[in-house]
Structure formats: structure tokens, C-alpha cells
LOKEZA-581852 format. One record per atom (N, C-alpha, C, O): residue number from 1; residue in one letter; chain; atom name; x, y, z. Coordinates in Angstrom, 3 decimals. Example, Ala and Ser with C-alpha at 12.3 -4.5 7.8 and 13.67 -1.06 7.14 Angstrom:
! LOKEZA-581852
<num 1	residu A	chaine A	atome N	c1 13.190	c2 -5.690	c3 7.800>
<num 1	residu A	chaine A	atome CA	c1 12.300	c2 -4.500	c3 7.800>
<num 1	residu A	chaine A	atome C	c1 13.200	c2 -3.300	c3 7.800>
<num 1	residu A	chaine A	atome O	c1 14.236	c2 -3.319	c3 8.465>
<num 2	residu S	chaine A	atome N	c1 12.850	c2 -2.250	c3 7.080>
<num 2	residu S	chaine A	atome CA	c1 13.670	c2 -1.060	c3 7.140>
<num 2	residu S	chaine A	atome C	c1 12.900	c2 0.030	c3 7.870>
<num 2	residu S	chaine A	atome O	c1 13.409	c2 1.138	c3 8.039>
END
This chain:
! LOKEZA-581852
<num 1	residu M	chaine A	atome N	c1 243.019	c2 88.280	c3 159.355>
<num 1	residu M	chaine A	atome CA	c1 242.580	c2 88.617	c3 160.688>
<num 1	residu M	chaine A	atome C	c1 241.460	c2 87.651	c3 161.077>
<num 1	residu M	chaine A	atome O	c1 240.286	c2 87.903	c3 160.810>
<num 2	residu G	chaine A	atome N	c1 241.839	c2 86.557	c3 161.703>
<num 2	residu G	chaine A	atome CA	c1 240.872	c2 85.537	c3 162.082>
<num 2	residu G	chaine A	atome C	c1 240.316	c2 85.763	c3 163.476>
<num 2	residu G	chaine A	atome O	c1 240.713	c2 86.681	c3 164.194>
<num 3	residu L	chaine A	atome N	c1 239.392	c2 84.902	c3 163.825>
<num 3	residu L	chaine A	atome CA	c1 238.790	c2 84.967	c3 165.155>
<num 3	residu L	chaine A	atome C	c1 239.707	c2 84.284	c3 166.158>
<num 3	residu L	chaine A	atome O	c1 240.185	c2 83.176	c3 165.917>
<num 4	residu S	chaine A	atome N	c1 239.951	c2 84.946	c3 167.279>
<num 4	residu S	chaine A	atome CA	c1 240.771	c2 84.337	c3 168.322>
<num 4	residu S	chaine A	atome C	c1 239.871	c2 83.517	c3 169.242>
<num 4	residu S	chaine A	atome O	c1 238.647	c2 83.546	c3 169.120>
<num 5	residu V	chaine A	atome N	c1 240.482	c2 82.801	c3 170.146>
<num 5	residu V	chaine A	atome CA	c1 239.760	c2 81.966	c3 171.086>
<num 5	residu V	chaine A	atome C	c1 238.866	c2 82.840	c3 171.977>
<num 5	residu V	chaine A	atome O	c1 237.739	c2 82.456	c3 172.290>
<num 6	residu W	chaine A	atome N	c1 239.360	c2 83.995	c3 172.376>
<num 6	residu W	chaine A	atome CA	c1 238.585	c2 84.887	c3 173.237>
<num 6	residu W	chaine A	atome C	c1 237.331	c2 85.402	c3 172.522>
<num 6	residu W	chaine A	atome O	c1 236.262	c2 85.491	c3 173.127>
<num 7	residu Q	chaine A	atome N	c1 237.459	c2 85.728	c3 171.276>
<num 7	residu Q	chaine A	atome CA	c1 236.302	c2 86.232	c3 170.523>
<num 7	residu Q	chaine A	atome C	c1 235.232	c2 85.148	c3 170.381>
<num 7	residu Q	chaine A	atome O	c1 234.041	c2 85.422	c3 170.531>
<num 8	residu I	chaine A	atome N	c1 235.653	c2 83.938	c3 170.095>
<num 8	residu I	chaine A	atome CA	c1 234.706	c2 82.818	c3 169.972>
<num 8	residu I	chaine A	atome C	c1 234.032	c2 82.556	c3 171.314>
<num 8	residu I	chaine A	atome O	c1 232.830	c2 82.293	c3 171.361>
<num 9	residu L	chaine A	atome N	c1 234.789	c2 82.626	c3 172.401>
<num 9	residu L	chaine A	atome CA	c1 234.241	c2 82.420	c3 173.734>
<num 9	residu L	chaine A	atome C	c1 233.201	c2 83.481	c3 174.076>
<num 9	residu L	chaine A	atome O	c1 232.151	c2 83.164	c3 174.635>
<num 10	residu I	chaine A	atome N	c1 233.485	c2 84.729	c3 173.747>
<num 10	residu I	chaine A	atome CA	c1 232.532	c2 85.814	c3 174.013>
<num 10	residu I	chaine A	atome C	c1 231.253	c2 85.618	c3 173.199>
<num 10	residu I	chaine A	atome O	c1 230.155	c2 85.820	c3 173.718>
<num 11	residu I	chaine A	atome N	c1 231.383	c2 85.231	c3 171.946>
<num 11	residu I	chaine A	atome CA	c1 230.203	c2 84.986	c3 171.099>
<num 11	residu I	chaine A	atome C	c1 229.372	c2 83.841	c3 171.665>
<num 11	residu I	chaine A	atome O	c1 228.143	c2 83.914	c3 171.668>
<num 12	residu A	chaine A	atome N	c1 230.026	c2 82.785	c3 172.145>
<num 12	residu A	chaine A	atome CA	c1 229.309	c2 81.648	c3 172.719>
<num 12	residu A	chaine A	atome C	c1 228.554	c2 82.056	c3 173.978>
<num 12	residu A	chaine A	atome O	c1 227.407	c2 81.652	c3 174.168>
<num 13	residu V	chaine A	atome N	c1 229.185	c2 82.853	c3 174.841>
<num 13	residu V	chaine A	atome CA	c1 228.531	c2 83.298	c3 176.071>
<num 13	residu V	chaine A	atome C	c1 227.317	c2 84.172	c3 175.748>
<num 13	residu V	chaine A	atome O	c1 226.266	c2 84.022	c3 176.370>
<num 14	residu V	chaine A	atome N	c1 227.454	c2 85.076	c3 174.789>
<num 14	residu V	chaine A	atome CA	c1 226.342	c2 85.934	c3 174.403>
<num 14	residu V	chaine A	atome C	c1 225.193	c2 85.100	c3 173.834>
<num 14	residu V	chaine A	atome O	c1 224.028	c2 85.364	c3 174.130>
<num 15	residu A	chaine A	atome N	c1 225.516	c2 84.107	c3 173.029>
<num 15	residu A	chaine A	atome CA	c1 224.471	c2 83.252	c3 172.458>
<num 15	residu A	chaine A	atome C	c1 223.744	c2 82.482	c3 173.547>
<num 15	residu A	chaine A	atome O	c1 222.522	c2 82.340	c3 173.491>
<num 16	residu I	chaine A	atome N	c1 224.470	c2 81.985	c3 174.532>
<num 16	residu I	chaine A	atome CA	c1 223.833	c2 81.253	c3 175.637>
<num 16	residu I	chaine A	atome C	c1 222.949	c2 82.185	c3 176.458>
<num 16	residu I	chaine A	atome O	c1 221.861	c2 81.801	c3 176.886>
<num 17	residu L	chaine A	atome N	c1 223.418	c2 83.399	c3 176.671>
<num 17	residu L	chaine A	atome CA	c1 222.612	c2 84.362	c3 177.433>
<num 17	residu L	chaine A	atome C	c1 221.337	c2 84.745	c3 176.689>
<num 17	residu L	chaine A	atome O	c1 220.278	c2 84.886	c3 177.299>
<num 18	residu L	chaine A	atome N	c1 221.438	c2 84.912	c3 175.374>
<num 18	residu L	chaine A	atome CA	c1 220.263	c2 85.310	c3 174.588>
<num 18	residu L	chaine A	atome C	c1 219.248	c2 84.184	c3 174.450>
<num 18	residu L	chaine A	atome O	c1 218.049	c2 84.395	c3 174.632>
<num 19	residu F	chaine A	atome N	c1 219.724	c2 83.001	c3 174.133>
<num 19	residu F	chaine A	atome CA	c1 218.820	c2 81.907	c3 173.812>
<num 19	residu F	chaine A	atome C	c1 218.597	c2 80.940	c3 174.966>
<num 19	residu F	chaine A	atome O	c1 217.562	c2 80.275	c3 175.011>
<num 20	residu G	chaine A	atome N	c1 219.515	c2 80.846	c3 175.877>
<num 20	residu G	chaine A	atome CA	c1 219.398	c2 79.888	c3 176.969>
<num 20	residu G	chaine A	atome C	c1 219.851	c2 78.505	c3 176.531>
<num 20	residu G	chaine A	atome O	c1 219.834	c2 78.183	c3 175.343>
<num 21	residu R	chaine A	atome N	c1 220.254	c2 77.696	c3 177.491>
<num 21	residu R	chaine A	atome CA	c1 220.765	c2 76.359	c3 177.156>
<num 21	residu R	chaine A	atome C	c1 219.692	c2 75.473	c3 176.555>
<num 21	residu R	chaine A	atome O	c1 219.972	c2 74.690	c3 175.648>
<num 22	residu G	chaine A	atome N	c1 218.474	c2 75.585	c3 177.043>
<num 22	residu G	chaine A	atome CA	c1 217.392	c2 74.711	c3 176.567>
<num 22	residu G	chaine A	atome C	c1 217.064	c2 74.941	c3 175.100>
<num 22	residu G	chaine A	atome O	c1 216.881	c2 73.987	c3 174.344>
<num 23	residu R	chaine A	atome N	c1 216.992	c2 76.188	c3 174.702>
<num 23	residu R	chaine A	atome CA	c1 216.644	c2 76.479	c3 173.308>
<num 23	residu R	chaine A	atome C	c1 217.762	c2 76.075	c3 172.359>
<num 23	residu R	chaine A	atome O	c1 217.504	c2 75.615	c3 171.246>
<num 24	residu I	chaine A	atome N	c1 219.008	c2 76.247	c3 172.801>
<num 24	residu I	chaine A	atome CA	c1 220.125	c2 75.857	c3 171.935>
<num 24	residu I	chaine A	atome C	c1 220.152	c2 74.342	c3 171.769>
<num 24	residu I	chaine A	atome O	c1 220.375	c2 73.852	c3 170.662>
<num 25	residu S	chaine A	atome N	c1 219.930	c2 73.591	c3 172.847>
<num 25	residu S	chaine A	atome CA	c1 219.929	c2 72.126	c3 172.718>
<num 25	residu S	chaine A	atome C	c1 218.748	c2 71.652	c3 171.875>
<num 25	residu S	chaine A	atome O	c1 218.873	c2 70.691	c3 171.117>
<num 26	residu D	chaine A	atome N	c1 217.597	c2 72.325	c3 172.004>
<num 26	residu D	chaine A	atome CA	c1 216.448	c2 71.988	c3 171.159>
<num 26	residu D	chaine A	atome C	c1 216.766	c2 72.254	c3 169.688>
<num 26	residu D	chaine A	atome O	c1 216.412	c2 71.469	c3 168.809>
<num 27	residu L	chaine A	atome N	c1 217.431	c2 73.360	c3 169.444>
<num 27	residu L	chaine A	atome CA	c1 217.803	c2 73.717	c3 168.073>
<num 27	residu L	chaine A	atome C	c1 218.765	c2 72.687	c3 167.485>
<num 27	residu L	chaine A	atome O	c1 218.625	c2 72.286	c3 166.330>
<num 28	residu M	chaine A	atome N	c1 219.736	c2 72.262	c3 168.284>
<num 28	residu M	chaine A	atome CA	c1 220.693	c2 71.254	c3 167.803>
<num 28	residu M	chaine A	atome C	c1 219.983	c2 69.920	c3 167.543>
<num 28	residu M	chaine A	atome O	c1 220.319	c2 69.212	c3 166.593>
<num 29	residu G	chaine A	atome N	c1 219.003	c2 69.579	c3 168.386>
<num 29	residu G	chaine A	atome CA	c1 218.231	c2 68.352	c3 168.159>
<num 29	residu G	chaine A	atome C	c1 217.443	c2 68.422	c3 166.862>
<num 29	residu G	chaine A	atome O	c1 217.357	c2 67.440	c3 166.126>
<num 30	residu D	chaine A	atome N	c1 216.863	c2 69.596	c3 166.584>
<num 30	residu D	chaine A	atome CA	c1 216.121	c2 69.772	c3 165.334>
<num 30	residu D	chaine A	atome C	c1 217.045	c2 69.692	c3 164.123>
<num 30	residu D	chaine A	atome O	c1 216.675	c2 69.142	c3 163.086>
<num 31	residu V	chaine A	atome N	c1 218.239	c2 70.238	c3 164.261>
<num 31	residu V	chaine A	atome CA	c1 219.219	c2 70.165	c3 163.163>
<num 31	residu V	chaine A	atome C	c1 219.594	c2 68.707	c3 162.911>
<num 31	residu V	chaine A	atome O	c1 219.688	c2 68.276	c3 161.762>
<num 32	residu A	chaine A	atome N	c1 219.810	c2 67.947	c3 163.988>
<num 32	residu A	chaine A	atome CA	c1 220.157	c2 66.526	c3 163.841>
<num 32	residu A	chaine A	atome C	c1 219.037	c2 65.746	c3 163.156>
<num 32	residu A	chaine A	atome O	c1 219.301	c2 64.896	c3 162.307>
<num 33	residu K	chaine A	atome N	c1 217.789	c2 66.033	c3 163.524>
<num 33	residu K	chaine A	atome CA	c1 216.649	c2 65.363	c3 162.879>
<num 33	residu K	chaine A	atome C	c1 216.588	c2 65.712	c3 161.400>
<num 33	residu K	chaine A	atome O	c1 216.292	c2 64.858	c3 160.564>
<num 34	residu G	chaine A	atome N	c1 216.869	c2 66.971	c3 161.081>
<num 34	residu G	chaine A	atome CA	c1 216.868	c2 67.391	c3 159.680>
<num 34	residu G	chaine A	atome C	c1 217.933	c2 66.675	c3 158.870>
<num 34	residu G	chaine A	atome O	c1 217.690	c2 66.266	c3 157.735>
<num 35	residu I	chaine A	atome N	c1 219.117	c2 66.524	c3 159.458>
<num 35	residu I	chaine A	atome CA	c1 220.205	c2 65.829	c3 158.760>
<num 35	residu I	chaine A	atome C	c1 219.835	c2 64.360	c3 158.537>
<num 35	residu I	chaine A	atome O	c1 220.059	c2 63.822	c3 157.452>
<num 36	residu K	chaine A	atome N	c1 219.271	c2 63.712	c3 159.556>
<num 36	residu K	chaine A	atome CA	c1 218.859	c2 62.310	c3 159.411>
<num 36	residu K	chaine A	atome C	c1 217.800	c2 62.159	c3 158.331>
<num 36	residu K	chaine A	atome O	c1 217.851	c2 61.228	c3 157.526>
<num 37	residu S	chaine A	atome N	c1 216.847	c2 63.071	c3 158.317>
<num 37	residu S	chaine A	atome CA	c1 215.787	c2 63.022	c3 157.313>
<num 37	residu S	chaine A	atome C	c1 216.360	c2 63.223	c3 155.911>
<num 37	residu S	chaine A	atome O	c1 215.949	c2 62.553	c3 154.963>
<num 38	residu F	chaine A	atome N	c1 217.307	c2 64.147	c3 155.789>
<num 38	residu F	chaine A	atome CA	c1 217.935	c2 64.391	c3 154.493>
<num 38	residu F	chaine A	atome C	c1 218.682	c2 63.157	c3 154.007>
<num 38	residu F	chaine A	atome O	c1 218.564	c2 62.783	c3 152.840>
<num 39	residu K	chaine A	atome N	c1 219.450	c2 62.522	c3 154.885>
<num 39	residu K	chaine A	atome CA	c1 220.197	c2 61.320	c3 154.503>
<num 39	residu K	chaine A	atome C	c1 219.250	c2 60.197	c3 154.098>
<num 39	residu K	chaine A	atome O	c1 219.511	c2 59.475	c3 153.136>
<num 40	residu K	chaine A	atome N	c1 218.149	c2 60.051	c3 154.833>
<num 40	residu K	chaine A	atome CA	c1 217.167	c2 59.006	c3 154.502>
<num 40	residu K	chaine A	atome C	c1 216.552	c2 59.269	c3 153.133>
<num 40	residu K	chaine A	atome O	c1 216.373	c2 58.347	c3 152.337>
<num 41	residu G	chaine A	atome N	c1 216.228	c2 60.534	c3 152.866>
<num 41	residu G	chaine A	atome CA	c1 215.667	c2 60.891	c3 151.564>
<num 41	residu G	chaine A	atome C	c1 216.641	c2 60.639	c3 150.425>
<num 41	residu G	chaine A	atome O	c1 216.247	c2 60.177	c3 149.354>
<num 42	residu M	chaine A	atome N	c1 217.910	c2 60.941	c3 150.658>
<num 42	residu M	chaine A	atome CA	c1 218.921	c2 60.697	c3 149.623>
<num 42	residu M	chaine A	atome C	c1 219.079	c2 59.199	c3 149.367>
<num 42	residu M	chaine A	atome O	c1 219.242	c2 58.780	c3 148.221>
<num 43	residu A	chaine A	atome N	c1 219.031	c2 58.392	c3 150.425>
<num 43	residu A	chaine A	atome CA	c1 219.149	c2 56.943	c3 150.261>
<num 43	residu A	chaine A	atome C	c1 217.955	c2 56.401	c3 149.483>
<num 43	residu A	chaine A	atome O	c1 218.124	c2 55.537	c3 148.623>
<num 44	residu E	chaine A	atome N	c1 216.754	c2 56.894	c3 149.770>
<num 44	residu E	chaine A	atome CA	c1 215.568	c2 56.440	c3 149.039>
<num 44	residu E	chaine A	atome C	c1 215.638	c2 56.874	c3 147.582>
<num 44	residu E	chaine A	atome O	c1 215.214	c2 56.135	c3 146.694>
<num 45	residu D	chaine A	atome N	c1 216.164	c2 58.058	c3 147.330>
<num 45	residu D	chaine A	atome CA	c1 216.302	c2 58.553	c3 145.962>
<num 45	residu D	chaine A	atome C	c1 217.289	c2 57.694	c3 145.182>
<num 45	residu D	chaine A	atome O	c1 217.065	c2 57.404	c3 144.007>
<num 46	residu D	chaine A	atome N	c1 218.388	c2 57.283	c3 145.830>
<num 46	residu D	chaine A	atome CA	c1 219.368	c2 56.423	c3 145.170>
<num 46	residu D	chaine A	atome C	c1 218.757	c2 55.068	c3 144.835>
<num 46	residu D	chaine A	atome O	c1 219.032	c2 54.509	c3 143.774>
<num 47	residu D	chaine A	atome N	c1 217.925	c2 54.535	c3 145.740>
<num 47	residu D	chaine A	atome CA	c1 217.265	c2 53.257	c3 145.477>
<num 47	residu D	chaine A	atome C	c1 216.345	c2 53.358	c3 144.268>
<num 47	residu D	chaine A	atome O	c1 216.312	c2 52.451	c3 143.436>
<num 48	residu E	chaine A	atome N	c1 215.596	c2 54.454	c3 144.164>
<num 48	residu E	chaine A	atome CA	c1 214.689	c2 54.644	c3 143.034>
<num 48	residu E	chaine A	atome C	c1 215.474	c2 54.782	c3 141.729>
<num 48	residu E	chaine A	atome O	c1 215.063	c2 54.248	c3 140.699>
<num 49	residu D	chaine A	atome N	c1 216.596	c2 55.492	c3 141.769>
<num 49	residu D	chaine A	atome CA	c1 217.422	c2 55.642	c3 140.577>
<num 49	residu D	chaine A	atome C	c1 217.975	c2 54.298	c3 140.126>
<num 49	residu D	chaine A	atome O	c1 218.007	c2 54.008	c3 138.930>
<num 50	residu T	chaine A	atome N	c1 218.409	c2 53.477	c3 141.074>
<num 50	residu T	chaine A	atome CA	c1 218.953	c2 52.167	c3 140.746>
<num 50	residu T	chaine A	atome C	c1 217.885	c2 51.291	c3 140.107>
<num 50	residu T	chaine A	atome O	c1 218.160	c2 50.575	c3 139.144>
<num 51	residu K	chaine A	atome N	c1 216.672	c2 51.345	c3 140.638>
<num 51	residu K	chaine A	atome CA	c1 215.585	c2 50.538	c3 140.079>
<num 51	residu K	chaine A	atome C	c1 215.249	c2 50.984	c3 138.666>
<num 51	residu K	chaine A	atome O	c1 215.008	c2 50.143	c3 137.801>
<num 52	residu S	chaine A	atome N	c1 215.228	c2 52.281	c3 138.412>
<num 52	residu S	chaine A	atome CA	c1 214.889	c2 52.759	c3 137.075>
<num 52	residu S	chaine A	atome C	c1 215.982	c2 52.417	c3 136.075>
<num 52	residu S	chaine A	atome O	c1 215.687	c2 52.137	c3 134.913>
<num 53	residu V	chaine A	atome N	c1 217.248	c2 52.436	c3 136.509>
<num 53	residu V	chaine A	atome CA	c1 218.351	c2 52.062	c3 135.618>
<num 53	residu V	chaine A	atome C	c1 218.250	c2 50.587	c3 135.272>
<num 53	residu V	chaine A	atome O	c1 218.450	c2 50.207	c3 134.118>
<num 54	residu N	chaine A	atome N	c1 217.940	c2 49.744	c3 136.266>
<num 54	residu N	chaine A	atome CA	c1 217.809	c2 48.312	c3 136.013>
<num 54	residu N	chaine A	atome C	c1 216.661	c2 48.038	c3 135.049>
<num 54	residu N	chaine A	atome O	c1 216.786	c2 47.167	c3 134.188>
<num 55	residu K	chaine A	atome N	c1 215.545	c2 48.758	c3 135.169>
<num 55	residu K	chaine A	atome CA	c1 214.434	c2 48.569	c3 134.250>
<num 55	residu K	chaine A	atome C	c1 214.829	c2 48.970	c3 132.842>
<num 55	residu K	chaine A	atome O	c1 214.445	c2 48.307	c3 131.878>
<num 56	residu T	chaine A	atome N	c1 215.596	c2 50.053	c3 132.710>
<num 56	residu T	chaine A	atome CA	c1 216.040	c2 50.503	c3 131.399>
<num 56	residu T	chaine A	atome C	c1 216.963	c2 49.471	c3 130.774>
<num 56	residu T	chaine A	atome O	c1 216.852	c2 49.178	c3 129.583>
<num 57	residu I	chaine A	atome N	c1 217.867	c2 48.921	c3 131.561>
<num 57	residu I	chaine A	atome CA	c1 218.792	c2 47.913	c3 131.043>
<num 57	residu I	chaine A	atome C	c1 218.017	c2 46.674	c3 130.613>
<num 57	residu I	chaine A	atome O	c1 218.288	c2 46.124	c3 129.546>
<num 58	residu D	chaine A	atome N	c1 217.051	c2 46.219	c3 131.427>
<num 58	residu D	chaine A	atome CA	c1 216.246	c2 45.057	c3 131.068>
<num 58	residu D	chaine A	atome C	c1 215.460	c2 45.320	c3 129.787>
<num 58	residu D	chaine A	atome O	c1 215.354	c2 44.442	c3 128.930>
<num 59	residu H	chaine A	atome N	c1 214.911	c2 46.522	c3 129.656>
<num 59	residu H	chaine A	atome CA	c1 214.139	c2 46.875	c3 128.468>
<num 59	residu H	chaine A	atome C	c1 215.035	c2 46.878	c3 127.237>
<num 59	residu H	chaine A	atome O	c1 214.636	c2 46.377	c3 126.186>
<num 60	residu Q	chaine A	atome N	c1 216.225	c2 47.427	c3 127.346>
<num 60	residu Q	chaine A	atome CA	c1 217.141	c2 47.474	c3 126.214>
<num 60	residu Q	chaine A	atome C	c1 217.611	c2 46.076	c3 125.846>
<num 60	residu Q	chaine A	atome O	c1 217.801	c2 45.784	c3 124.665>
<num 61	residu A	chaine A	atome N	c1 217.801	c2 45.211	c3 126.827>
<num 61	residu A	chaine A	atome CA	c1 218.235	c2 43.849	c3 126.545>
<num 61	residu A	chaine A	atome C	c1 217.159	c2 43.081	c3 125.796>
<num 61	residu A	chaine A	atome O	c1 217.473	c2 42.256	c3 124.938>
<num 62	residu S	chaine A	atome N	c1 215.915	c2 43.337	c3 126.103>
<num 62	residu S	chaine A	atome CA	c1 214.847	c2 42.616	c3 125.410>
<num 62	residu S	chaine A	atome C	c1 214.636	c2 43.159	c3 123.993>
<num 62	residu S	chaine A	atome O	c1 214.082	c2 42.458	c3 123.147>
<num 63	residu D	chaine A	atome N	c1 215.064	c2 44.382	c3 123.721>
<num 63	residu D	chaine A	atome CA	c1 214.912	c2 44.975	c3 122.398>
<num 63	residu D	chaine A	atome C	c1 216.019	c2 44.562	c3 121.427>
<num 63	residu D	chaine A	atome O	c1 215.864	c2 44.722	c3 120.216>
<num 64	residu T	chaine A	atome N	c1 217.121	c2 44.039	c3 121.936>
<num 64	residu T	chaine A	atome CA	c1 218.231	c2 43.677	c3 121.058>
<num 64	residu T	chaine A	atome C	c1 217.909	c2 42.391	c3 120.307>
<num 64	residu T	chaine A	atome O	c1 217.100	c2 41.584	c3 120.767>
<num 65	residu V	chaine A	atome N	c1 218.532	c2 42.202	c3 119.164>
<num 65	residu V	chaine A	atome CA	c1 218.310	c2 41.035	c3 118.327>
<num 65	residu V	chaine A	atome C	c1 219.409	c2 40.035	c3 118.615>
<num 65	residu V	chaine A	atome O	c1 220.590	c2 40.385	c3 118.611>
<num 66	residu S	chaine A	atome N	c1 219.030	c2 38.799	c3 118.864>
<num 66	residu S	chaine A	atome CA	c1 220.021	c2 37.770	c3 119.138>
<num 66	residu S	chaine A	atome C	c1 220.639	c2 37.295	c3 117.823>
<num 66	residu S	chaine A	atome O	c1 220.026	c2 37.442	c3 116.766>
<num 67	residu P	chaine A	atome N	c1 221.841	c2 36.728	c3 117.878>
<num 67	residu P	chaine A	atome CA	c1 222.484	c2 36.215	c3 116.652>
<num 67	residu P	chaine A	atome C	c1 221.651	c2 35.140	c3 115.969>
<num 67	residu P	chaine A	atome O	c1 221.663	c2 35.048	c3 114.742>
<num 68	residu K	chaine A	atome N	c1 220.936	c2 34.332	c3 116.725>
<num 68	residu K	chaine A	atome CA	c1 220.098	c2 33.289	c3 116.137>
<num 68	residu K	chaine A	atome C	c1 218.979	c2 33.912	c3 115.308>
<num 68	residu K	chaine A	atome O	c1 218.667	c2 33.419	c3 114.224>
<num 69	residu Q	chaine A	atome N	c1 218.368	c2 34.999	c3 115.808>
<num 69	residu Q	chaine A	atome CA	c1 217.315	c2 35.669	c3 115.045>
<num 69	residu Q	chaine A	atome C	c1 217.879	c2 36.235	c3 113.764>
<num 69	residu Q	chaine A	atome O	c1 217.206	c2 36.205	c3 112.734>
<num 70	residu T	chaine A	atome N	c1 219.093	c2 36.748	c3 113.795>
<num 70	residu T	chaine A	atome CA	c1 219.713	c2 37.332	c3 112.605>
<num 70	residu T	chaine A	atome C	c1 219.963	c2 36.241	c3 111.554>
<num 70	residu T	chaine A	atome O	c1 219.739	c2 36.470	c3 110.366>
<num 71	residu E	chaine A	atome N	c1 220.425	c2 35.057	c3 111.983>
<num 71	residu E	chaine A	atome CA	c1 220.643	c2 33.946	c3 111.057>
<num 71	residu E	chaine A	atome C	c1 219.320	c2 33.514	c3 110.413>
<num 71	residu E	chaine A	atome O	c1 219.262	c2 33.285	c3 109.204>
<num 72	residu D	chaine A	atome N	c1 218.263	c2 33.404	c3 111.219>
<num 72	residu D	chaine A	atome CA	c1 216.969	c2 32.987	c3 110.702>
<num 72	residu D	chaine A	atome C	c1 216.444	c2 33.981	c3 109.684>
<num 72	residu D	chaine A	atome O	c1 215.851	c2 33.581	c3 108.682>
<num 73	residu Q	chaine A	atome N	c1 216.652	c2 35.271	c3 109.921>
<num 73	residu Q	chaine A	atome CA	c1 216.168	c2 36.292	c3 108.991>
<num 73	residu Q	chaine A	atome C	c1 216.966	c2 36.242	c3 107.698>
<num 73	residu Q	chaine A	atome O	c1 216.400	c2 36.432	c3 106.621>
<num 74	residu S	chaine A	atome N	c1 218.268	c2 35.990	c3 107.779>
<num 74	residu S	chaine A	atome CA	c1 219.063	c2 35.957	c3 106.557>
<num 74	residu S	chaine A	atome C	c1 218.731	c2 34.727	c3 105.711>
<num 74	residu S	chaine A	atome O	c1 218.780	c2 34.793	c3 104.483>
<num 75	residu K	chaine A	atome N	c1 218.396	c2 33.607	c3 106.353>
<num 75	residu K	chaine A	atome CA	c1 218.032	c2 32.405	c3 105.610>
<num 75	residu K	chaine A	atome C	c1 216.711	c2 32.591	c3 104.892>
<num 75	residu K	chaine A	atome O	c1 216.569	c2 32.162	c3 103.747>
<num 76	residu T	chaine A	atome N	c1 215.748	c2 33.216	c3 105.532>
<num 76	residu T	chaine A	atome CA	c1 214.439	c2 33.417	c3 104.916>
<num 76	residu T	chaine A	atome C	c1 214.497	c2 34.475	c3 103.834>
<num 76	residu T	chaine A	atome O	c1 213.711	c2 34.425	c3 102.888>
<num 77	residu A	chaine A	atome N	c1 215.404	c2 35.429	c3 103.947>
<num 77	residu A	chaine A	atome CA	c1 215.502	c2 36.481	c3 102.949>
<num 77	residu A	chaine A	atome C	c1 216.244	c2 35.990	c3 101.700>
<num 77	residu A	chaine A	atome O	c1 216.003	c2 36.485	c3 100.599>
<num 78	residu G	chaine A	atome N	c1 217.124	c2 35.041	c3 101.870>
<num 78	residu G	chaine A	atome CA	c1 217.992	c2 34.630	c3 100.766>
<num 78	residu G	chaine A	atome C	c1 217.538	c2 33.462	c3 100.047>
<num 78	residu G	chaine A	atome O	c1 218.192	c2 33.028	c3 99.099>
END
């Protein structure tokens, strides 16, 4: 038992009568600003995550032993 077109129309008219056109448009503008702010925050969060991953990869690369170092260690040990 879904909502028919008439029921949705009646709900819309009641909402306009209660809140007025100005308040509803202000509310929609605030919702749009909230969505934009959320998207901007998510984009900044992704940038920070990417930077931290790159730092971790660089750190791990500097901690690894190169084949040349391994050869030098085996020559000095033997």
C-alpha cells in the first residue's frame, strides 16, 4: 500500500501552508550547504589519507636492505 500522487500532493500542500515557501527554500539552501561541506570534508580526508600512505611507503622503502648491502655484509662476515 504505497503513497498515491494525491496523497503526496496533499502532504506537499500542508507542508507549504505550515512552513511557507520562504522557510522551505531556506531549509533546502541549508541542506545544500551541508552537503557541499560534507563533500569538501570527505575530499580533504582522502587527501590526508593519501599523504599518510605515501609517507608510510617512503618510510618502508628506506628501511629495506638493498642487494648491494647484503653482498657487502656477506663478504665481511665470511
